[in-house]
C-alpha positions, 0 to 999 in steps of 0.5 A: 476113498473120496472121504479120505482124499478130501481129508488130506486136502488142507484148508489153506490149499483151498484158500490159496486156490481161491485167493489165485481165483479172486486175483486172477478174476480181478486181473482179467477184468482189469484187462477187459477194460484195456481196449488197446496197447499204450506203451510203445514201443515195448508192447509192439516189440512183444507183439511182433516177436509173438506173431512171428513165432506164431507165423514162422516159428522164428522170433523177428521184428519186421523180418529181422532177428531181434537184439538180445534174448526173446522174452518169455512172454513172447513164447507164452502169447505166441499160440493165441496169435494164431487166432485170425482176429486181432481183436479176439486174439488181443483179448485172449493175450491179455487174459492170459497175461492176467492168469500168468501174473496172478500165479505169483501167489503160489511162490509167494505162498511158498516163500512165506510158508518157510518161515510162518504159519499157513494163515500168515503165509496167505496174507503174504501171498495176498499182499504180493498178488494184489500189490500195485504191480498187478496193474501191469497184467493187461500190458503186453510187457515183460512184467506179467511173466517176470513177476511170478518167475522172480518170486519163484526163483527167490523162493527156490533160492531161499529154500535151498540156502535153508535146506542145501541139496544138489537138486534144490540148487539145480532147480534154483539155478534153472528157474534163475535162467528162466528169469533172465528169459523173462526179463533181462533185469533178472540177471540179478537173481544170480548175484543173489544165488551166489550170496546164498552159496557163500552163506551155505559154504560159510556154515560148512563145518570144514570152513568153520574149523578152518576159520577158527585157525585165523589170526587177526591178520588172517581176517585182515587179509581176507577183508582186503582180498574181498575189497580187492575182488570187488574193485576188479569186478567193477573194472570188469563190468565197467569195460563191458557195460557203458550204463555201469561205467557212466553212472558208477563213475559220474552219477553216484549222487543221482544213483542214490537219489533215484533209488531212494525215489523208487524205494519211496514209491514202492513203500507208499503204494504198499501202505508203508507197513510192509517196508517198516515191518519187512525191514524190522523182521530181519532183526532176530528178536531176543530170546528167539532161537535161530532157525535155518529157514529164517536165517536163509530168508534173512540172507536172501532178502538182504542180498535181494535188496542189494541186487535189485536196488543196485540195478534200479539205481544204475538204470534210473541214473543212466535213463536220466542222462539219455531220456528223462528223470523218472521214479523207477519203482517198476524195477523194485516190484520184485521185492514185494514178496519179500517184504510181505513175507517179512511183514508176515514174520514180524506180525506173527512173531508179535515181538521185535527189536524196537530200535529196528522198527524205529530205524525202519520207520525213520527211513520211511518217514524220509522217503515219504518227504523226498519222493516226488509225488508226480501229481500231474502224471496219472497213470504213472507207468513206471511207478504204480505205487504213486497211484494212491497219491493220485486218488488223494489228489483227484478224488479228495482234491488234496494238495501235495502238502496235505498228502505229505502230512497224511502220509507222515501221520500214517507212517508215524502211526504204523511205526508206533503200532508195530512197536506196541504190538509185542507189548499189548496185553492180554495176547488176545489184544495183540492178536487183534492188533496184528489182524488190524494192521494186516487188513489195513495194509491189504486194503491200502495195497488193493486200493493203490492197484485198483486206481493204478489199473484204472489210470492205465485203463482211462489212458487206453480208452483215450488212445482207442477213442481217436483210432479209426474204427474199426482199428483193423480197417486196413486189414479189411480193405487189403484183405490181409495182403502185404502193405508197406507204410510210408510217411514223413515228419513223424513226431508222435510214433504212437498212431503208427505203432497202433496202426501196425498193432491192429493191422497185421497186413503191414510188413514194412514202416518206411519214411521219407526223412528217417522219422519212421518209428521202431521197434525193428527195421525202418527204411528210408527208401532210395530214390531210384530215378528223378521221376519219383520212383523209389525202392520197390517194397514188394507189397501189394499196397502202400499207406501214406500220411499227409505229405506223401502222394503216390502214383497208384489206384486209390482204395476207398477214401482216406481214413484217419488221414491215411490214404491206401493205394494199390501198387503195380509192382513199383512205388512212385511218388507224385509229390512229397513233402518233408519236414512238415508236422501234421498241423502244418508247422514246419521246423527249420527245414521243409521240402516240397518235390513235384515228381508228376510234371508233364515234359516241357510244362513249367509252372508257378510255386506259391509258398505261404509262411504263417505265424498267425497262430503265434502272437507271443514274444517276437523271434526275427527269422530269416527265410530262404527259399530255393527251387530247382531240378532233381538229381539223386545224391550219390551219398544217400541216394535221396533227392538233391538239387541238380540246378537251382532255377529260382530263389526268394528270401525274406524275414518273418515275425510273430503273428505275420504271414509272408507269401513267395512265388517262384517259377518251376522248371518244365521237369520234376523239381524240388523246393527247399524252405529254410527258416533261421532261427526257429523258436519253441513256444514252451520256452517263450510262453510258460502256458504253452506245452509245445516244445517243438522247434518251429519256424512257421505254418507252411503251404506249398501250392503249385499251379502248372502253366496252361 
């Protein structure tokens, strides 16, 4: 019986399992070299949702319900956050992510197996699994689950279009719903499925018979109806999606340009061949009989290109209006299984329409020319396909012009080789050529993935190197008891996000000046009394940044600039400074409040303003300083002047330092410093990378009267 069972095991199944094992092993190893999260606030959001699921059974962000759907990845990782040690839990979650993302080889194999032999299906599965997208596996984002789920949905949709059946449709629909849970972008699976439904209906005998009765005017009417429905659909979506309305109405050229950038990045990362061969495979060669599976694959591929391409164009254009102009290849990675399946189909056929190859090659050549190479950006989280360009630039020291010439040569050579393959004689030579092309493509793809993952790992190590050690120092000092974070002038949220990730004792993130970073709820506590008493956080401890000094027992010594204090039920400030960055520079407004003032004790406040660190082009700025007693603003419950007791003013220039001294009242007081105008170093000096609006380095020194 054992021998009979072994005979039923197909060799390709064993090879597929080995392929999964190898892909998973690579991803797990890369995950082990990723010491800390790097993509904030995405990774922290996924972690918070998963931890709350593990702790309470409900997904929350700092105690509040999240907007939108809870991603599938949070449910997958939640059980492993039951591990007490954050370090161990993080290591396990990364490994699980890697194992899950590597599962993509199975649906990719199934998709390819619909149209090619087992050997070429293994090639398609390998290309899909080892694509640059695998570099997302160690990162706690949605892609590790969305990538295999999307591939599974596309496989099931294609199989159903080829072999329609009730349960096949139900299964395709169910996995498409699962795809939306994995990543909201995968809503585009439903238009793909809808196009598949139309294709199946179009082939039904009843509809065929009905179409035979149509006149020319019937066809014109049908086309007009479809166009009208498209207009109505566009208006419907525009009224419900601001992103859709803004981009499709005002930024159509930008949509097209950014889509081409993303496509170029994807093509470069895969080695050019999958784009050319994948697109050329959609055109059936002469004398090839139609096959339902190939027709279904063509329909689904075209529908997927339109759907994923449209989403990518809209998202990229909208992001460019509110954040930055990016090459968002990340939103096109779900086309990889289709491109590699198309490549496998083209290479196995060993025949194809030469003009289709030339057209696809011309597109690839155009993309190579117009796609920004982003040589200064490594890693490029949004476009891992550009890692191969970063490798050429950093390892081989190639400039952009040399890289472009090399890519042009590769594109022309790939196009020529794909045209030549069907014409090679004898057949053995054609087979050998296809093997070489396939091997070249996989080698290129794997190289890109490895270098992309290396870049993400290096960035992770850079962040980890500046963390206090151990990174969970706060949990150790508080013994996991509830702690609130309170800061000011938070420009870079990464250190705060990392502190919260590694220390589960943090239950709230607060700031005195509304600069607390997400994800989830942030609070600017109300001033309850002029003596510095704030809204109670209902925690045992508070951890503060420089500029925030609270009453309470200090725990240990400051760690990494953070000070930990024990609370006795209330939160009261001794002193507070806002509008001052960690390096001492202020912008246009900075404040200082002294709440810890013995009754009747006046004093002196010295304010030093320095531009000694900026001796570039001069910007003449007017300085206005006021000091006075404190009251609670009835509007926002924040400190305000009850009575101004002193003021000073002056002028500040480049490379200059000015000092001002004011008398302070014998009760809690605050000071306010205004500098107008500010300056941006990066705009005045091209060698500076500082894009902040700066006024001066400010120092507040309080000396009470004796």
